[in-house]
ROVO-253384 format. One record per residue: x, y, z of N, C-alpha, C, O, CB in turn; residue in one letter. Coordinates in steps of 0.02 Angstrom, whole numbers, plus 50000, padded with zeros to 5 digits. Glycine has a CB too. Layout:
N
XYZXYZXYZXYZXYZA;...
This chain:
478
535725311653338536095315253274536205310553229536215304453239536785318653287M;536285313953169536145310653088536995309453078537335314453088535675317653013P;537405302353056538045302553052538355307153011538955308353017538235297353038K;537795311352946538225315952914538435323752971538905327652967537745317952838S;537965323353011538135329853060538555329353108538625334753137537605332453096K;538985323853137539395323153187539935325553168540065325953108539455317453210K;540425327853221540905332053208541395329253257541365329553318540715339353214I;541855326553221542625322053271543105328653289543025334053261543275314653206S;543425327753321544025332553327544385334553275544495340353258544465330253363R;544625327953244545145328453193544715332153129544995335953089545495320453174R;543915329953124543755333553071543725341453081543755345453034543155330853049N;543675343153145543625351653165544325353453156544535357353198543345353853251F;544595352253127545235353553142545385354753045545675359353016545685346153197L;545055348553019545145350652955544765356752920544965361552886545035345252921H;543955354352947543405360152909543615367452948543195371752934542395358052926N;544125369852991544165375052984544705376752953544885382652958544075377353028T;545085372152914545425376452841545995379852908545915384852942544695384552779S;546405376352908547075378852931547535382852894547885387452915547415374052947L;547495379752819547815384852778547565392652775547825398252774547785382252711A;546815389352774546355396952751546585401352809547015405452795545345396452751A;546345401152882546625403752925545835406352956545715411752984547245408652900G;545315400452939544685402052977544695401153046544955396153070544155398252954S;544425405753084544565404653168543825403753198543635407553243545005412353212F;543415398953174542775396853216542875393653282543225388553285542365391953178F;542555396553347542585394953394541955388153408541385390553409542605401253428I;541975383653414541575377653415541335375053483541785375253525541965372653384V;540805372753504540315372153555540615366753605540665361053581539575370053524P;540795367453662540745363153710540985355653681541525353053669540025363553738R;540435354053677540175344853670540635343053590540715337253571538935343453654H;540825347353562541055346253489542025344853514542415340553494540805355353426V;542095348453547542905345653561543075343353631543645343953653543465351553546L;542605341053665542685339253728542685341953791542775347853777543065337453726G;542635341653854542735348253898543395345553924543755349853950542095350253961R;543645338753922544475337553948544825341954007545375344654008544975339153882G;544305341754060544455344754115544785338854161544575333054166543835348254143F;545415342154197545725335554240545875340254318546375343854322546665331254192I;545525339854360545565341754427546195343854441546675340554421545395336854470P;546305351454485547095352654464547225348154540546865347654590547485362954454P;547885345154524548375342954572548745346254633548545351754653548805341354538S;549145343854656549635348754690550015353754644550145359554660550155344654728D;550205350754582550595355254543550155356854482549905351954455551295352254524K;550055361554462549605365054418550105363254339550705364354328549475374754445L;549505359754289549935359454232549735362154177549245360054146550095353754217N;550125367354158549985372554120550145372854043550725371154034550275377254149I;549895373954002550185376353920550085383753920549685387553946549695372753846A;550655384553877550835391753856550605393253781550895389853739551665392853862G;550105397953755549995397753711550175405753689549775410453696549415394553707I;551015406453654551245411453644551905411253693551925414053748550735416453649G;552355407953668552945405653713553675411653708554205411553738553185396853682A;553445416153661554115423053675553785429453716553345429353759554455427353584G;554075433753693553905441753743553735440353803554045436653842553255446853721G;553185443753813552875442653873552725438253899552435439353953552505444453879K;552785433253885552615423453900553585424053935553655421453990552405415153781A;553945425853918554515424653950554495427254018554985427254056555055427053915E;553805430054036553895433554119553265428754138553315425554191553735444554135V;552885428154114552235423454126552275417654131552015416054184551785423354083N;552495413054103552775405554112553285403754172553165399154210553145403654047L;553865407554177554145406754221553765409954295553685405154333554725408954198P;553595414554317553215413854366552675411554381552445413354436553175417054380F;552335407454344552075400354351552275396354361552115392354404551875398054322A;552735396154322553135387854353553335388354436553295384854487554075386054304Y;553575395254413553925394354514554485390354522554525386954574553355389654578N;554845390154487555595387654501555285377954514555585373754547556065393054595N;554735377054482554605370954465554045367854509553835362054508555215367454465G;553855373454551553245371354581552605368954553552225365054581553095375754612S;552515372054488551855369754431552365367654382552975368354387551215376654395D;552035364954333552255361954288551985365554216551395366354204552085354954300N;552565367654169552275369454097552345362454056552835358654058552765376354056I;551785361654022551935354053995551485353453930551175348653907551695347454055V;551585361453902551575361153841551435366453803550935369753817551235357153827A;551975368953734551925377153704551845374753632551905369953593552705383253716L;551655382653640551365383453558551685392753561551785396553609550135381953545C;551765393853485552235398553460552105396453398552185390853375552965398553484D;551755404253355551945402953290552595405553241552745405953182551425404753263V;552865406953302553435409753273554105403853303554135403453365553515419053302D;554475400553275554835395853318555525401153354555835400053407555135388453263D;555645407653300556165411953331555975412053412556295408853454556155420053296R;555485415453424555145418453497555165412753560555195413653620554225420553482M;555145407153526555095400953543555575399653595555425398453653555155396753488A;556315400153568556795396653580557075395153645557345389853661557155398853549V;556945402153695557065402453767556695395253796557025390453816556735409953802N;556005395453794555525393353813555665385553798555615382153849554965396853786A;555785382853753555815376353724556435373153758556525367153772555865376653642I;556875378753770557665376953798557655376053873558075372953906558245383553783K;556965379753905556975380853966556415373454002556345371454060556725389553975K;556185371653947555465367153960555815362153880555715364753825554375373353950W;556145356353882556185354253825555835347253824555995343953774556875354453805P;555395344153866555155339853862554245340353840553835336553815555395337453917N;554245348653872553405350053849553395348353763553865350153728553125360053865A;552885345353737552715345653678552595352253632552115355553654552245342353681P;552925355353571552825362953563552475361153502552545356153467553525368553558Y;552115365653497551655367853425551595374153402551585379153439550955366453429Y;551535374353344551355380053298550665382853309550565388853318551385377953225R;550155377753310549485379653298549135377653360549105371653371549185376553235D;548845381953405548595380953476548105378053446548255373653486548455386953531Y;547485375253404547145370653399547245363453393546895358553403546915372153367R;547865364553372548265356853368548515354553442548475348853464549035357153313K;548755359653474548785358053553548335356853593548475353353642549015362153584L;547885358453588547195358353610546815352453597546455349953641546865363453583F;546855350453547546625343053514547065338153540546835332653557546665342653429D;547605339153545548195333053571548415331553641548575325853659548865334653544K;548405336053673548525337753737548065340353788548235342253844548925341453733E;547255340153756546815341253817546635339653872546305342253916546475341253811A;547015332753863547055327853940547615328253995547605326054053547125320053922K;548225332653950548765333053990548885339754039549295339554086549305332153944N;548465346454023548545351654055547895353154096547385349854086548745356654011F;547915358454143547475361154168547265366954156546705368954172547545360754213D;547765370854121547655378654145548115380654074548585377554050548045381654242A;547875385354057548055390454005548515397154015548325401154058547445392753983V;549075398553978549025405953974549395408553914549875405953886549305409354038I;549065414353899548785416053818549335422853835549315426753882547645418053795V;549785422553784550195428153771550445428753694551015427153679550775427753818T;549955431253647550095432553594549855439953576549735444353617549865427553559T;549815440453502549505446853472548905448753525548795444353567549205445453387P;548495454653530548075455953558547445452153509546965448953529548125463153573D;547655454153427546955449853379546705443453405546095442353409547175447353298H;547325437453429547075431753456546815429253525546495424053533547455428653445M;546955432753566546765433353643545885431553642545645429253693546975442553678H;545585432453602544665430053618544595424053608544335420353649544045433153570A;544915421353527544785415553533545235410253553545065404353547544565414553489P;545775412053575546095405053607545945403853686546095398853720546965405253599I;545575410253709545485409853775544755406753778544565402853821545595416753811A;544475408653736543805405353728543625396653727543195393153753543615407953663L;544305395253677544275388353652544545384853744544385379453771544945386853565A;544835388753761545195385653809544705385553869544715380453903545865389153822A;544365389353882543575390453932542985384653922542595382153962543115398453904M;543105383553843542815378353822542905371253835542555366253830542835379053774Q;543505372453853543905363353883543665362553953543685357153983544995362653890L;543445368053980543775367854027544405371254077544425370854139543815364354012G;544805374054043545485376054065545345381654118544865385254106545975378754002K;545605382654160545755389454195546035394654127546095392554069546445388254266H;546155400154146546365404154077546755411454116546465415854148545505406554017V;547435411154102547755417054104547915420354026548165417953975548375415554147Y;547625427954046547645430453962548025437453964548005441154014546765431853923C;548275438553922548825445353943548325450853921547785449853893549715446153893E;548605456653938548115464253919548325465753838548755464353796548395472853979K;547705469553850547085470453840546905463853833547265460353796546905474853789P;546285460853869545895454053864545845453153800546005448053770545205453553895L;545525460053766545235456553693545645462853653545935467653678544145455953676T;545555460953581545425465453518544825471253514544905477153497545275460553461H;544335468853531543625474753522543355472753573543565467953606543035474753452D;542625477453593542335477353641541785470353646541545467953697542065483953641I;541725468653592541155463453593541485456153611541115451453628540755463153515Y;542225455353607542595450253602542565450053695542345444953721543385451453551E;542765455153734542815455953800542115454753846542085453653906543075462653807A;541495455453790540705455553827540775446453827540575442853873539815460153765R;541125443853761540915437453766541425431953817541255426253828540865435153689I;542025434553842542325430353887542145430953959542155426754003542995431153880L;541945438053960541605438654042541175432854050541215428454093541085445954058T;540735433554002540165429554009540355421454006540095416954039539665431753952Q;540865421053957540965415253969541335409854010541255403854014541025414953936A;541915415454048542155413954097541555410454166541615404854190542545420454107A;541085414954182540395412954226540265405954202540395400854234539665418254211K;539965406154137539705399154113540035393454110539765387954119539525399354057K;540705394254097541165387154087541515385554172541775380254189541975388954014Y;541405392954226541785391454300542345387954284542475381954293541365387054356K;542655392054262543455391854266543765397654286543525403254274543775390154203V;544475396554324544765404054370544965406154289545025402754238545645403354450V;545035414354305545195419954257545755424254304545865424454365544445424654232T;546055427854239546685431854268546875435154211547175432054168547335427654300Q;546695442854202546975446054153547815447454181548005447454239546505452754135M;548165448454129548855450454138549135458554175549705460854176549095449854065G;548565461254201548845469454212548935467854286548485468654328548225477254190N;549645465154300550005465554361549805470254428549835468554488550615467454338Q;549615476154401549615480854455549035480054489548925483154542549695487554436G;548555475054457548085476654498547975472254551547465472654585547565477554467S;548525466754563548885464554624549215468954678549135468954739549375460754603S;549555472254642550125477654702549445481754745548865483154732550825486054643G;550045482854817550085485754873549575492554852549045494354878550905486954896D;549935495054800549725502854816548775503554777548265506454796550495509654762D;548885500754737548235499154700547715497754740547165498854714548285493854657T;547715494454828547405490454849547135498054906546595499354931547835482754871R;547785501754907547805508554961547595513254944547345517154985548365511254983N;547625514854859547045519354827546265518454838545835522054862547115518754757I;546275511154804545675511254824545255510554888544635510354891545535508154795E;545675510254937545365510355019545345518055019544805521055025545925506455092T;545935521155013545645528255042545245534954984545075540854988546405531855080W;545275529454934544575534854874543915533054919543445536854931544385530654759I;543985526454940543175526254948543125526255029542645523155054542775518454908Q;543635529955077543555531355123543495537955135543445540755189543875528855148A;543485540555071543425549855046543955552655076543875557955106542695554955075G;544445550355073545025555655091545165562455067545365567455097545565553155077I;544995560954993544915566954949544205570654940544185576154913545145564754884I;543765568254957543065566454948542875565254908543075559854887542705569154959G;542265569554859541955565054808542365566454746542395572454730541135566354797N;542705561454706542965562654638542615562654582542255558054562543365558854626V;542755568554551542475570954500542805568554411542565566354358542545578454520H;543465570554438543765569254367544545566054397544825567354450543825577754311T;544735561854348545395557954326545835559754261545645559654202545195550654315V;546435561454286546765561854240547225556354234547525554954286547005567154240H;547405551354161547925545254166548385548354113548175553054079547605536654146V;548895546354105549215548354054549915542254044550115538154086549405556754069W;550095543053994550665537953972551075539553923550715542453881550425532053951T;551635539453903552235541453873552205536653803552455538253750552925540153927N;551855530753814551675525653759551395529453700551045534253713551135520253784R;551515527653624551695524453599552615522853598553015527553595551355526253554P;552795516453601553615515553598553745511253539554245507753529553965511653669A;553285511953504553155510853415553085514153390553165519753414552735508053384W;552885513253316552895515553266552015516953268551635512353279553275510953213P;551815522753258551005524753255550905531253210551335535553205550695526653335Q;550335531453180550125536953132550625536453100551075540553107549955543853152G;550685530453051551035529452971550745526852940550375522552964551605526252958I;550755527952868550505523052820550315515252817550425511952868550885523652783P;550065512252766550095507152766550785503152740551145506452702549575506252740A;550965497552755551765495152753551695492052670551125489952658552035487752829L;551985491652636552095490452551552645485752565552925484452618552345497952492T;552755483052494553405479252476553175470352486552675467552508554135482252537G;553725468452462553655460452446554415457352485555005457652468553615458752341K;554025453752551554595451152568554535442452587554025439052581554845455752627F;555185440252611555085433752595554765433152691554895436452741555945428652557D;554345427552679554155423752750554675420652782554855415252757553635418252743V;555035422852840555615419252878555495412152881554885411952884555695421752951P;555745405252883555555399852869555295397052964555015391752978556225395752820K;555465401753008555345399953059554705401853074554465400153129555775401753096E;554375405153036553675409053059553275406653002553435406752942553685418353064L;552695404153029551885402052989551625409752992551465412553044551205395253044D;551625411852947551315419452917550555419552915550255424952910551565421252834W;550185413252918549555411852909549255409952961548715412552975549465407952866D;549455406252992549315405353060549615412353133549415411753191549705397453068L;550105418353111550105422453137549435428753124549175431953169550715423353127W;549305429053061548665431853055547945430653096547515433953126548555430452996L;548075424053081547425422653122546885423553104546705421353049547365425453170G;546335428153156545765430953129545655438353106545105441153100545335429753171T;546415441753092546575449453041546335446952976546065441552966547535452653030A;546445451452934546365452052872546975449752850547505450852879546165458152850P;546865444752770547395443352740547905450152724547715455852713547155439552682L;548505448052727549155453552692549695450452688549815445352722549395460252732R;550115453252643550645449352626551245450152717551105454152762551015453352535D;551745446152718552105447452777552535454852758552645456852701552605440552797Y;552715457752812553285461752811553485462352880553105462952928553175468152778N;554145462352881554465464352963554325469453002554525469653060555105465552966P;553925474552972553795480052991552985478653043552675483553064553785484952918G;552755471853056552135470253091552515467553178552275468953233551625462953037Y;553205463153162553255461853205554085459853236554495458953191552785458153202L;554245459353279553935453753350553395459253383552835457153395554715450853427P;553535465553396553015468253450552695475053423552375479253455553395469753525A;552885474853352552785482553327551905482053308551505486653298553385484953243I;551835476053309551075473753289550715478353330550145477353309550845465553307W;550665483253378550455483353442550215492053404549785494953437551125481253519R;550425495153353550185501553311549785498653260549545502353217550795506253275G;549675493153259549115492353190548615492453197548565489153249549055487553153W;548005494153180547105489553209547085484753204546925481053250546425490153179V;547245482753145547085475753144547445469553190547115464453202547175474153077D;547965470153210548355467253263548125469253343547855466053387549085469453248F;548405476853339548545478753432547885484353439547415485753402549555484153457G;548085486353498547425490653517547925496853549547825498753607546765486153584T;548425499653510548865504753523549105505953603549215501253641548525510553496G;549185513953624549435514553685548945514053733549125512553790549765519953692S;548215515453718547835514353763547715506053785547725504753845547285517853743L;547625501853746547715493453724548195491453792548065487253835548225491753631G;548695495253785549445492053802549575493853874549745489253910550095495253752D;549505500853905549465503353951548905505253990548955507754047549745506553941M;548505504453968547485507453988547205502054041546915503354094546745506353896G;547345496754021547165490554068547645490054140547455487554192547295483054020C;548405493454127548685494854209548585499954225548785500954282549355494354229H;548245506154187548305513054227547705516354249547685520554293548635517954187F;547035513254200546405513654211546225509554256545675510454282546075512954161I;546625504254277546255499054321546125501554384545655499354418546635492754330D;546545506354405546625509254487545925514054487545495512054526547495514854505V;545755520454445545225523454462544615517654437544055519454455545225530954429P;544635512654407544015509154383543865506954461543405509454494544125502554319Y;544265502554481544155499454550543885504254615543425503254654544845496554569R;544375509954610544315513754657543845518654669543745522454717544735515554660A;543495517354592542845524454585542215519054564541745521654534543035532454499L;542155510754580541615508654541541535508754492540925507754486541245510054549K;541755509354442541485516054367541025511254333540455513254323542275519454291L;541235503954309540515500154271540665502654197541225503354173539585503654303G;539995503854163540295506354092540045512654083539515514754108540105502054026Y;540515516454040540305523754014539675526753981539215523053963540725525153971P;539655530153977538875534053933539195538353867538845539653819538325541553998I;539885540453870539965544753813540665543153839540875540553891539605552953803S;541145547453745541595546853739541735551653677541365552653629541685540753742V;542355554353689542615560253633543385559653639543675557253687542345569253653E;543695562253579544205559453575544645567553516544355569753466544035550253543T;545095569253532545575574053488546315568653472546675566753519545805582453544S;546425567153414547155563053383547565568153363547315573653349547065557753311I;548225567253361548745570353321548775568653254548615562953238549335569253346G;548955572553214549065571753134549645572853150549955575353197548745576253074A;549815568753064550385569153033550535573452986550135573752939550495564653013V;550815575452986551025583052937551365580952871551955579452878551665588752980Y;551195580652828551725576952765551605585552720551545585052659551275566552705T;551565590952742551835596252692551395602552722551155602252778551685594152601G;551335607252688551365614252718550585615152736550225615752687551695620452662F;550305615352794549565614652804549265609552777548685609752759549215619752784F;549765603152769549295596852749549465591352805550015589652826549455593652665K;548645588652826548915583752904548645578752853548365580352800548475584553006E;548785571152879548725564952864548385560352933548595561052990549435562752841E;547995557052920547675551852975547595547052929547295547752876546955553753018F;547925540852955548065534552928547695528452967547915526053020548815533852929Y;547175526452936546695522552948546875516452970546495513453007546345522152902N;547575513152946547815507652973548265505953029548385500353052548015505652935D;548525512353051548835513953117548575517953168548225522553147549365516453107S;548645517553237548275520353282548735529453253549075531153204548395515953377Y;548515532353304548795542353292549535540153339549715535653378548025551953354P;549785545453313550445547053364550345548253416550815546153450550845551753355P;549845551653456549555554953515548865555353501548625556453446549835561853532S;548425554153576547685556353583547775558853640548275558853675547095551353579A;547155561353651546805564453713546075561953714545805563753661546825572653712K;545655558553756545105555753763544845556353814545155554753865545095550753752T;544135559153818543785558553874543205554453882542765554353839543645563953888H;543175551353928542765547253949542495547954018542795548454072543035541753941I;541635547753999541175548854061540795545454079540395543154038540855553154063H;540745543854145540315539654181539705541454225539775547154247540705536654217F;539435540154234538605542154275538665539954337538885534454352537845538154244P;538555542354359538435543254462538345535654473537935533254434537495548854504A;538605531554514538485527454541538255527554624538685528754666538935524654522R;537645526354641537335526654721537655533554762537415538754738537625518754770G;538075534654810538205540254815538775544154768538965549954778538295540154875E;538975540254720539745542754699539605546954638539315544454590540335536054679M;539825553354638539495558454572539695556054517540105551554521539715566254567P;539475558354443539805558454377540675559554400541015562854438539435565354325P;540735554554351541595554554343541775556954270541295556354231541965546154356V;542365559454242542525561954178543355559054179543775562454209542395571154170E;543445555954163543945551554158544465554354097544165554054044543625544354145M;544975556354092545355559554032545965556554027546385555554071545475566954036V;545975555153967546715549253948547185552053893546975554853842546445540653912W;547835550953908548225556853867548835550953854549085547653899548495565653918Y;548975550653788549585546553759550075549153735550125554453766549455542753713D;550525548853696551025550753641551335555353667551615558953625550795552853576G;551455557653754551885562153764551365566153784551575568953835552355564253712G;550625568453770550205572453800550335571753873550605566753897549525571053779I;550155575953902550035576454016549515580354012549295582553959550755581554085K;549195582054088548675583854093549135591154145549675590654175548065577654122P;548765595954139548795601554182549335600054239549145595954281548055603054212R;549955602554247550365599354300549845603954375549695609854371551425601954287R;549635599354441549355601954496549505608254528550095608554548549435597954535P;549155613454539549665619154583549775617354646550135620954680549395626554590D;549455611354674549865609654723550475606454745550735605954801549635607954743E;550715603554671551345600254664551725604554660551525609054623551445596054615L;552455605754693552945609854713553315610454639553135605654605553385606754780L;553815614954599554035616254552554485609954523554535607754466554315622054563P;554845607254597555325603154577555055597154598555435592454589555985604654600D;554465595554628554215589054624554065585754570553725589054532553745588654652E;554215579354547554115575654494553305572554483553115567554513554625570554501E;552945575854440552165574154424552205565654398552625563854356551805580154352M;551945563054415551755554854398552685552354406553125553954445551275553254291G;552655547854347553255543454330553405545154249552995546854207553065534654345E;554085544254240554355543854172553915541154100553835543054042554935539354182V;553715535554144553025533254106552345534754094552015533654044552905528954122D;552125538254161551465540354156551395540354211551845539354251551005537254121G;550795541554226550355544054316549695544754304549445544354248550555552654356G;549435545454348548675546354382548615550854439548975550254488548395539654409I;548025556654432547915561654464547335559554466547085556854417548085567754445I;546925560654535546225558754560546095567954590546425571654627546245550554637F;545425569054550545325576454581544515576654617543955575754593545405583154508E;544795578454693544045576654707543855583654759544235588454754543945567554751G;543295584154807543145589354812543335591954864543175597654881542655589854804T;543795587354904544135590654960544915589854954545275591455001543885587655028K;545165587354896545815587354885546245583554824545945584154771546015585454941G;546755580354819546825576654752547365573254774547745574954820546935580654682K;547405566654726547945561454741548195560554684547855560854633547755554854771L;548915559354684549415558454635549505549854628549335546154674550145562754660M;549755547454572549985541554580550485537854529550265540654478549465538454588A;550875534654511551305533754464551145525954426550655523354453552015534554499G;551395522554379551265517954346550985512054387551305509854435551805516854311V;550375509454367550125505354392549865508954464549625505154507550575499654390F;549905515054476549765516154551550055516354602549825515854658549475513354569G;550825517154580551355515954624551225521454665550805525654651552055515554595R;551615521554722551795529254757551505532854767551695538654761552125533054737N;550725530854792550125535254808550215541254848550525541054901549625531554842P;549945547054823550395553754858549925559454857549775562654807551135556254811T;549675560454923549135565354940549395572754907549965573454928549035565855028L;549235577954868549365582554864548965588254900548375587454915549425582554813L;549325594554915550085592854909550515587654957550285585555010550405599254917P;551185585754931551385581354962551415581055049551245576055079551915580754931T;551655586955082551705588755139551025582655195551075580555253551585597955131K;550545582055147549865579155189549985573555196549515570755224549175579355160L;550515569155180550545563655167551055559955244551185554155261550845563555086M;551195565855270551405566955341550955568655397550995566055453551835571655342K;550485573755378550115574855421549365572855423548925575355459550225580155426E;549285567455371548685564155373548575558355389548925555455347548445564355329T;548275553255427548045547855454547835544055386547365546755357547475549455510T;548125537855353547805534655314547505528955329547745525855376548105534055274L;546965526355295546795521155333547165514355295547275514455235545965521055341P;547295509655328547635503755304547125500155251546515500655257547835498855368K;547465496255198547035493155143546485486955176546635481455201547605489555084S;545955489255167545405484555194545265477555109544725475055093544485491555217K;545685476855087545585473455016546285468155025546845469455046545625480054939F;546015462455000546595456454983546925458554938546725462454896546395449454959P;547665455454941548025456154905548655449854908548695446454959548135462654914F;549125448654853549415441954847549995446154897550085452154908549625437954756V;550405438754924550965439854955551505445454933551805449454970551225433954955E;551545444854874552245447754832551935453754796552325457454766552635441654767K;551345455254796551055460954774551045459754710550825454254696551355467054792G;551295464454645551095462954600551575458054555551435455754500550905468254580S;552115457154591552485451654560552395444754563552745440254541553015452054576D;551575444354613551335437354613550755435354574550465429954581551205435554675G;550585440354530549875440354509549995432354462549505428654458549605448854456H;550385430954442550325424354393550225419654452549695416554448551055422254338Q;550645417854511550425414154562549825414654595549625409554622550785414554600Q;549495419654597548985421254626548405416654591548055412254617548925428654622Q;548435418954529548115413954478548195406554474547755402654457548315415854419W;548875404754494549035397454475548655393554570548385388054575550225396254451V;548755397854623548395395054676547735395154688547485391954735548585396954722K;547215400454628546515400354634546545395354603546225390854629546055405554613A;546875393654544546625387954478546555381154545546025378054547547485385754390C;547035379754588547185373554632546435374554668545995370154666547995373854689K;546375379354695545725378554741545055379554687544595377954724545715385254809K;544875380454648544455380254603543995385654596544005389954639544185375154610G;543465386454535542975390954513542765395554591542495392454637542295386054475Y;542875400654595542645403654634543215408854681543075413754715542275398654666G;543905405454668544205407154708544585416554695544525419954645544635400854713A;544865417854747544925425254715545475424454672545865419654677545075431654768Y;545545429954619545935433054578545845441554566545325444354551545845429154519T;546425444154575546165451654551545725453654508545225457254512546585454854529S;546135449354441545715453254370545685448654344545935447654289545985458854319S;545285443554386544785441254346544255443754308544025449154324544585438454373D;544035440754261543615441154184542865445454212542575450154186543395431054142F;542785443454243542245446554293542375455954303541985460754301542375441854380A;542935455454313543085463854320543605465654259543635471354236543505466054405V;543975460754238544545466054190544055465454115544185469454070545625461854178S;543535460554106543075461654050542895468954044543135472353999542455457454058G;542375472154097542065477954083542465483154069542305487754032541695479654127P;543295482254115543775485354131544135486754050544355492354036544175481254191L;544175480853998544485479553941543905482553903544065483853845544735471953928T;543155484253920542685486153865542845497053880542825501253835541585481553889E;542995498653958543115503453948543715508753903543695513853869543035503353993T;544315503353933544965504853876544565504753796544615509853762545685497153880V;544235499953774544085499453724543745503153675543735502353614543935496153731L;543435507753713542965514453694543145521253688542825526153669542485515253738M;543825520653712544495524953673544725524453601544845529153563545125523153705G;544775518553592544965516553525544385517453489544395521153440545225509653517N;543885514553506543115515053456543035522153429542785523553375542325513353506L;543365527953491543235534753471543825536953425543615540353379543165539553535A;544475536053424544945536353381544755534253313544785537553261545445533053405I;544505526853323544425524853253543875526453222543785524053166544475518453244R;543405530653247542835533453210543045541453182542815544253132542135533353264S;543535544053231543675550653221543895553253137543835559053117544245551853273Y;544095548553104544285551453053543845547652982543975547952922545085550953057N;543285544253023542715541052967542515544052895542145548952888542035540953002Y;542695541752863542555543652779541865539552766541815533452768543285540352717F;541365544052752540645540552713540775542252621540805546852582539715545952748D;540815534952625540785535552537540285536152514540275534252455540985530552496K;539675538752539538945538152514538675543552526538075544452516538525533052542N;539155549152554538895555752569539425560452512539715565252537538985557652663A;539535559152439539645562452390540385564352422540605569952408539075567852370Q;540725560552457541365564052454541485566652540542025568152566541305570952392G;540965566752564541025571252628541435567152690541545561152688540215573352656S;541575570552732541735567152790541695569952879541865575052908542365565652771K;541465565352894541255566152941541455563953026541345558353048540825564552918A;541695568453057542125569353122541815567853184541535572453213542355576153129F;541815563953201541195560153277541645562753329541375564353382541065548853291P;542565563653320542765564653375542765572253397543065574153448543335561753377G;542435575953361542365584453385541515583353409541085587653405542525592153300R;541435576953432540645578453471540585572253503540655567353467539905579953419K;540455571353566540115564253592539785560453574539215561353552539835563953628Q;540175554053581539675546753571539405546253618539685548153670539935539853559L;538815543653618538265542953668538335535153668538145531853620537465546353645L;538655531753732538715523553729538035521453766537795525053810539475520053775W;537765515953746537255512753771537685505153805537665500253768536645511753706D;537915504653847538335499953880537965493353873538225488053853538495502053955G;537415494053890537205485753911537105480853846537095474653847536395485653956E;537005486853769536715484053713537455485453684537495485953623535965487553678N;537835485853708538535488653668538315492653590538255489953535539125480753648M;538255498053604537985503553561537995512553555537725517053587537415502053570R;538445512353498538615520953512537655522153477537365519553429539595526053441I;537455526353521536465529153498536755533053449536695530253394535785535053566T;537075538953444536925546453392537785543453332538105547653302537085558653463N;537915538053331538225539953257538375532553233538915530453255539015545553258F;538145529453206537855521553184538535519053161538715513353176537185520853112D;538895522853127539655521453076540025517853138540185511853139540195530253038P;540145523253200540345519153250540385513253256540925510453250540135519953288A;539855510153268539715505153300540095497553242540025491653258538805505853316N;540345499053197540755495153155541405492053196541705486753189540965499753095Q;541485496953236542155495453276542035492253350542475490453389542585502753285Y;541345491953361541295486453416541385478453417541555475353467540705487253437V;541235475453355541225469153343541755471253284541725476853260540475465253329K;542255466553261542665463253197542455458953171542205454253202543215460953203R;542515459253077542455450953074543025449553066543515453353063542025447353021E;542995443453061543525438353082543625435452992543235434352946543155431353154Y;544325434953001544405431252909544315423652925544415419952973545395432352858R;544005423152846543645415752837542865416152876542505411152877544205408652880G;542665421852903541945422352917541845417752999541295416453023541465418452841G;542495416053029542445413653085542095417053144542145422953127542995412353095G;541815417053197541535419553247541455417153322541505411153331541065420353226K;541365420353363541495416553418540605416253435540125419653418542115420653480L;540735408153493540005407153498540225402553547540775399953544539505404853433A;539595400553619539795397253660539035395153700539045391453750540375401053696F;
């Protein structure tokens, strides 16, 4: 290679323009693999030190059974507790600097950042040969999920998405019962959540605010479009903004939809359609805001037949919308849980569950005492969903191929399915600037999906939401 073409790790950090926020992911040979075979204690770097990381890191640390050896957060305020708990772990604001300086000191990475930064960080870690635990949803857009699925296989690392219900005993029981035909052939699944618990369906934020000294706003934006700092974006309010989060679907879909996705062996959907809640700003005047997700939505996702399993329609409800109460449920019996639930409809009956598939119940509920149910035939961790992080840690020590409940081979396609709903939602109020001011409402018709090629085949403008553009022209590459 000519001298002028050589790229050192130091030059990589310079050339990706830290101040400008470019986020290129470079090939493995540039950064070096930096892999250390796991010892009795797994050495873990935490990318994102606050919020959900305050659950993930301690569970992985397991009272010192394993090590937290490096920390990173763009907001010092979020990292206070982690720094106090692990004072000897070097602390960085920029994950690229941490990877550059600490690569020889850690075996695995836990990514707990806003959704828009999951993919570049997780991919960079895998390119270094590091095992990855990444919070849900796995990625911000469908293309990113496909890339991470492929990368995990290529780099042969142990992976896990942070949808802890996938390790739960109840999820395994539902999978067993459904596949044993207890309620016959399932044709319809209803899934609902009470989220959002943050503002959605609101106009773009305005105003000038000073950036807190503890926050590196440019690094927080990362791959997202440049905009002024506003306190209305964080800490967790980013979930409702399309450039950063994935709304109610992204937040809870990977928990709820995971249950039927596994039980019914769903794979790629073939179509999606949605209706969304509008915000009324005056008499007979409704507004749809493209910068934030809607306050509520009802989304239909259709799946083809799989072997002897028939086609399935999955209906997702959020923002307080719920499915019709089953006739088999007594008037005083609760439908699902306060936070949401799941109902399977089969040719021989119905099955209801709560959040993460908890407390699965045949309907009418008296059948639970009258029916002999098979025991779970699937593996699960000793502590159920509470052991999700430790399941990954133990698998990392065994090496690639060790079992995890939500490895990227499973959670990647699941995430793609969840994000299909957001693709429909963002396409719903598409404004065609080249059609003399007319509007197209694809939400009022089915969007047909070619899963293998990641493409809507009957409404091309929707394809812009399959793969977003990174600020500064960065891209995922491996």
